[in-house]
N, C-alpha and C positions, 0 to 999 in steps of 0.2 A: 253559481249564477243560475237564477231560476229559469226553468224551461217553460215558456209560455204555451208551447204546443208539443204534443206527443211526438217523439221520434219514431214511433211504431205506426200510428194511424193518422197523425197530423191534426187531431182534434185538440181543443183547449185543455189545459191542465188546471188543477185547483191545488192550493196549498193546504195540506191536511196531514194528520198523523195517521198513516196506514194501520190497519188492524195488525196487532202483534208488534208494532214498532214503538219507539219512544221519541222520535224526532219528526218535526214537520218536514214533509217532502212534497215535491210536485207530483201529483197523481193524475193520470189521464181521466177525464170525465166520461170518456166513451169506453175504452178497452181496459182501464184499470192499471195500465203500466205505471210502475213506480220509477221516477227519475231521481237517482241518487246524485248528490253534489258532494263528492268526497274530496279529501285533500289531493293536491297535485304534487307529484314527486319530481324534484330536481336532482340531477345527478351530475357529478363532475369530478375533477381530479385536483390534487395538490401535487403537481409534477415537479420533481427535483432532478437536476442534472449537475453533477460535480459541485454539490453544495449550494447551487443557485435555484431559486424558485421561479417557475414560469408564470407570468401574469399576462393578461390580455387587456388592452385598452378598448373599451366598448365604443363601437361606431353607431350604435342604435340606442334608442330610449328603452327603458328608463336608464338614466345615469350615463348618457353618452359622454365620452371624454374621461371617464373614471376607469380605474383598473380593477380587474376581477380575476378570479381563477376560472379556467375553462369549465363552464357549467351550463346546463340547460334542462329542459323538460324531457323526461323519459318518454320514449315512444312505445306504442303498442308492439308487443312481440319481442322486445329486447329485455335482457337482464339489466339490472342497475349498473353492473360493471361494463357491459357492452355499451350502454348509453353514455357512461362517463368517458370511455375511450373515443366514441363517435364524436361527442361534443368537443373533446380536445383536438381531434383532427379537423372538425369544422371551424373552430374558432382560432386555432393556432397553427394548423397544418402540421401538427406533431404526432408522432406515433409513440404511444406510451405502453408500458407494461404495468398493469394494475398489481400492486403489492398487497394492499389490505384496506379495509374500511378504516378511515381515520377520524371522521367527524359525522355525527348524525344529530340533527336538531330540527325542531318544529318552529314554525312561524304561524300560529293559529290565526292571527289577525289578517293574514293574506291566504290562509288555507293551503300552506305549502309545507313540505317536508324535504329537507336537504340531506343527501348522502354524498359525502366527499371521500374519495379514495386516494390514499398516498400512492404515488406512482413514480416510475423512473423512465428516463428516456435514454436511448442508446447514443443519440447524437443531439447536437444543439441546432439542427436545421429546423427552421420555422417558415411557414407560409400562411400568414393570417388570412382567414376567410372574410366574407362580406360583413359579418357581425362585429369584426374587430378592426380598428384602425391601426393597431400595432400589437405585436407580441414580442416579449423579451424576457430575459432572465435577470433576476435581481438577487444579490447576496442579501441575507437577512437584514443587514444594516442599511441597505439601499431601498428597502420597500417604501413606496410612497404612501405612507399611512394616511395622510390627509386627503389622498385621492383614491381611496378604496371605495368601490361602488356600493357595497352592501355590508351591513353589520354582520350578517351570517358569514361572509367571506372573511371579514376582519377577525371574527371569533376563531375560525379555523387557522388562519395565518398566525394569530397570536399564540395559539396552543402549539403550533409547530415551532415557532421561533423561541418562545419563552416557557414552554411547558414540557410535559412528558410526551416524547415522540413515539412512545411504545403503546400508549393507551388509546382506546376509542373515546373520543370526547363527545359528550352528550349535552344537550341544553334545550331550553325553551326560551324563546324571546317573545316578549309582548310589547305592544305600544304603550308608552307612558301617557296617561291621561293628560289632555291639554296640548300635547305636542306630537303630531303624527309622524315626525321623523326621528324621534328619540325612542330607542328600544332599550329595554332592560332585560337582563338575564334572570329568569325565574329559577330559583334554586330549591324551593320548597318541594319536597318529595323526590329530589334527585340525589343519588349517592355521590 
């Protein structure tokens, strides 16, 4: 999102390519501060307890009423793993043990990178927070596929249910031209 005013001195910015750079940036017209608009990192878990996967029903937009894995934006000063555990506590009231990175993928059209961690829970006790209208466990054959909130989450769930559970799954999803809701997995350049 372009910065109209400098966060350092409050003066207007201009869109230009700074010296030594190759991208257009917002640059302060007074103090020269460069404002970078880099991808935002979302982190979350794919929590499994006794063979069942924890999903949260979203109480907020976008996609209120649809199911997702506990996931949200990484906060300053926390590791990706800490953020994933925090998001799981905030959205489902569940305490997880992070086991390993399970899925990493990019959504360039919305400037986001997802990191999802396979995790375990010691108990099935849940207490959904204000961002979730419900949280519950699903066996793989019970997952409400038609009600999954985001393609990125569908990608991770599909790889867990139907794929190799030992690998880290990578991908890039881009919008299909002419339909803003349809995403396709880009495979060029990926192993």
